[in-house]
N, C-alpha and C positions, 0 to 999 in steps of 0.2 A: 364765275368769280369764286375765290376761295372763301369758304364759310368761316365766320368769326363768331366768338361767343360774346354777346353784348348783354350787360346787366343794366337795366333801367331802374334807377332809384328815384322814388317819388314820395312826397310827404304823406299823402293819403290816397285812398281810392274811392272816395265818395263821388257823386256825379258832379262833374265840372268840365270846363273846356279842355284843359290839359289831359285829364283822366280819360275823357271820351275820345280824344285824339289817339291816345295809346291803344284803346280798344279797336279803333278803326284801322290803324296802321300795322300793329304788331302781328296779328294773325297772318296778314299778307306777307309781312317781312320774313316769316318763317321759311318761305321758299328760298330765301337768299342767305340768311344767317340764323344762328341759334339765339333766340331772344328769351330773356328771363326778366321778371319784374320783382323788385323788392320794395315793400311798402313800410315806411318808417312807423306810422301809427295807425291803429284801427284796422278794419278789414274793408267793408264797403261793397256795394253792388258791382262796381266796375271790376273788382278783383274776381268775383264769382264768374262774370262774363268772360274775362280773359282766360280763366282756367277751362271754361267750357269750349273755348276756341283754341285749346292746346298750347296756351302760353303759360308756362310754370310761374307761380306767384309765391313769394316768400314774405312772411310777415315778421317784422322785428318787434311789434307790440310794445313800442316805447311808452313807458308809464309816467314819465315826468323827468325833471332835471336831475334827480338823484338816482335814476335808473341806469346805473353803470353797466349792468349786465347786457344792455342793448348793444354795447360795443362787441362783447363776446358773440352775441347772436349774429351780428353783421359779419364778423370774422369767419364764423362757421359757414355762412352762405357763400362768402368769397372762396373759402377753401374748397367747398364742394363744387362750385361752378368753374372756378379758375377762368374768370372772364378776361378777354383781350381788351375790352373797352368798358368803361363805366360812363353812362349818360345820366345826368341828374336833372330833375325837374322841380321847380318851385324852390323858394329861397332856403327853407330849412334843410331839404335834401341836398341842395347845392353845397351849403357850408359843411354839413355832416359828411357828405360823400367825398368832397375834395380832400379833407384832412385824413379821414380814415381810409379812403380808397388808396391814397398815396402811401399811407403808413403800411397798409396790408399788401402793397406790391402791384397794384393795377397800373399798367404802363400808360394807358391813355385815358384821360378824363375829359369828357365833353359836357358842357353846360348848355342846356336848352333854355334860352331866355324867352319867356312867353308873357310879355306885358310888363306894366309897372308894378311896383310892390304894394302900392296903396297903403293898407294898414300896417305893412311890415317895412315901411320906408326907413325906419331907424336902423334896420339891418344893412343898409346900403354901404356903410363904412366897412363892415366885415366882408361884404362882397368884394369891395375894391382891394382890401388887404390880402385876400386869399386868391386873387386872380392869377398869381404866378403858378398856382397848382393846376390851372386849367390849360389843356392843350389846344382846345378849339371851342368856339361858340356856335350854336345853331340859333338862328333867328327866323322869324316868319316873313318879314317884309323888309324892303329897302329902308323904310323909315326907322324900323326897329334897329337895323344894322347901324345906321348913322347915329341914332340916339345912344346905343351902347358903346360905340366907338368913342364917343365924346365922354360918356360917364366913366368909362373904365380906362380911358386914355390908351387905347390899343389900336394897332394898325388894321386896315381893311382885310389883310391876309388871314387874320385870326377868326374871321366870321364867314359862315356860309348861310345863304338864304334857303329855307326849307318851308314852303307854304303848308297850310293845313290840307289834308286830304279828306274827301267826302265820298262815300259810296252813293254815287248819283242815282243809281237805280232805286235805292230805298227812299229817295226824296222825289219820286214821281208817283204819288199816290193816286188811286182811282176811287176816291171816297165819294159817296153821295152827299153833296154839300148840304142839302136840306135836312136829310136824316141825321147827319152828324150834329148840325146846329140844334135840332129838336132834342137830341140826347143830352145836350148841355143846357136845355131850357132857354135857348136863344131864338128869337124870332128869325124866320127865314129871310126877311127883308131888312134885317139890322145891318149896320156897318160894323164889322168885327175888327177890332184892333188887338193884336197879340204882342206879347213880349216874352221871350224865352231867356231867362237868366236866373242865377241863384239870387235869393232875396238876402243880399248882403251889402255891406258898406261899399260905396263906390259905383254901384250899378245904376243909381239914379231913379229907383222906383218912386221915391217921394215926389220927385219932379214930374214924373209921368202921371201920377195920381192927381197932382195939382192941375196939370194941363188937361187931363180927361174931364175933371169937374167943370172946367171952363167950357170945354167942347160940348159937354152934355147939356148945358143950359141952352144951347142953340140947336143941338141935334140929339133929341132924347132917344132916337132909335139907333143907339150905338151901344156896343158891349166891349168890355176890356177883359182879355184873358191874360192872367199872369201865370206863366208856366215855369215852375221851379219852386224849391223851398229854401229855407235858410233862416238865420238867426233874427232877421229883421221882420219876419212875418207878423208877429204880435204888434210891433210898433206901427207897421203899415196899416193894419186893421184898425188900430186906434185912430190913426190919422183920418180915415174915411168915415168914422162913426157918425159925423153930422153932415156928410156929403149928400147932396140930392142924387148923386150917381151911384151910391153905395150898392144898390141892388143889381146894378149892371156891371159890377166889378167882380170877376170870378177868380178866386185863388185856387188854382187847379193842382198845385204841388208838382212833384216829379211825375212825368207821364211817359208811357211807352209809345204813344200815338202822336208824337210831335209833328211828323210829316202831315198827318191828317188835319191836325189843328191849324197848321200853317195854310193848308189847302183851303180851309173854310174862312180864312182871314182876308180882309180887304187891304189892310195896312199892317206892317210889322214895325215895331219901334224898339230900339235899344238906346236908352238915355244914359249910357255909361260915361263915367269920368275917365276911365283908362282901360285899355285892352292890349292884347298882343295882336293876334289876328282872330277875330270873333267867329267861332263856329256857327253861332246863332245867325249872324248876318249872312254868312255864306249859305246856310241851309234855306233861309228865306229867299235868297236870290235864286237858288236852284229850283225851289218849288214854284217860283213865279209870283211873289208877293212884293208890292211896292214897299220900299224900305225908307224909314226916317231914322237917322242916328246922329250922334254928336260929331262935331267937326274936329275931333282930335286927329292928329297926324296918322295914327294907325288905321282909323276908319276911312281916311281919305285914300289909303292904298286899295280899298275895296269899292268905295262909293265916290263917284264924281257927281257933284251937286247938279241936280236938274237933268242929268243924263241917265243914270241908272239908279237914282235914289235922291233923297233930300237930306241936307245937313242942317243942323242948328247948333247954337252955342251951348256949351256945357252949363248945366244948372239954370237954364232959362226956360221956365214953364210958359211964359207969355209967348215966346218965339215958337216953342213946340206946339202950343195950342193953335197958333196961326197956321203952322205947316199942316197940321192934321186937318183943320177945317178947309184948307186949300185943296187937299187931296179928296176930301169928302165931296167937295163941290165939282171936282173935275175927274170923273171916272176915265176919261180918255187919257189924261196924263198918267193916272195910276197904271193903266195898261201899257203905255209906252215905257215907263220906268221899269215895270216888272219884266217886260220882254227883253229889254236891253240888259238887265241884271242877269236874267236866266242864261242868255247866250254867253255872256262873259264868264259866269261861274262854271258852266259846262266845260268851257275850254281850259280854265286855269286850275281847277281843284279836284279833278278826278283822282281818286285815292290810289288807283293802280299806277298811274304815272308818277305821283308823288312818292309812293313806296319804292319804286324802282330807282328813282333819283336818290332817295335816302340810302338804299342798299349800296349803291355805287359809292356814295360818300364814305360809308363805313369800310368798304373794300380798300379805299385809297388812304384812309387816315393813318 
């Protein structure tokens, strides 16, 4: 296939689902096309890792609404790279990239739609108004495609489904379960529940903490691992100040050993209000952990209730508590759900297959 120059414009490069997916896919994509990343604001650890993996990264260092020089900096990047395609991720980069990408002469603009806007929902009207600047949309699931077709009033031909890709080999850890638990001051016979998600609005950590407190009153040999950081950390720690379970709730922050932490877990929970295609759920599936998550349409593309995981209503801590206790009481069911999830994930989400499919898309666009 003929190599193209593809510029990937993203709002930031902190640790998050979209950013992590770029890190997984783009180094492999260099086999097929020349890929460059442009970050609108800040730097972040994902940018450092991309550069280590031979993906050039440019930083616009956006300073705020009155930083008009950011436009000149973006023009300089485009002039240097001369990209054939601009792909944008996350709403701020979407809007900025569409307008200035077209203005500066990029022929093809692709928008990668990855979940609902949540706190940026008020920008939806601008998203619709600028859709004429977008040549094609990438979405992760059939559900997302149907949702965005309806929101944007566009035909099916404007969308291509591109699932997340995972390096499956990295999520086959051979960790000593007891030693790893001891390193975290967790009893070797405890039921360990994990959640991997930024501590931010819409992820449902407050609901999870409520549910865990209810579970803990019946099962004191349980521990909850919260993996990830974010602006809600202080608020969540205040929430548990008077909980009987507070000493068994572990705020671990961002970690490099997520596969190991999943491997020592008995149950994985993502109580999110909205997602695109959750990397965290896929990773738990690959490791072989039984999953409980919300019954939003996007999660239903990954989890079939009672077959490869458990679903519960959004913002319902009573239901979540019941589901957790059901799995605690039924280790056989936990194993069945985990095995089914692992087999499906291995088949659907291998990053080499996904990368090749994405490379072919760019060749044809």
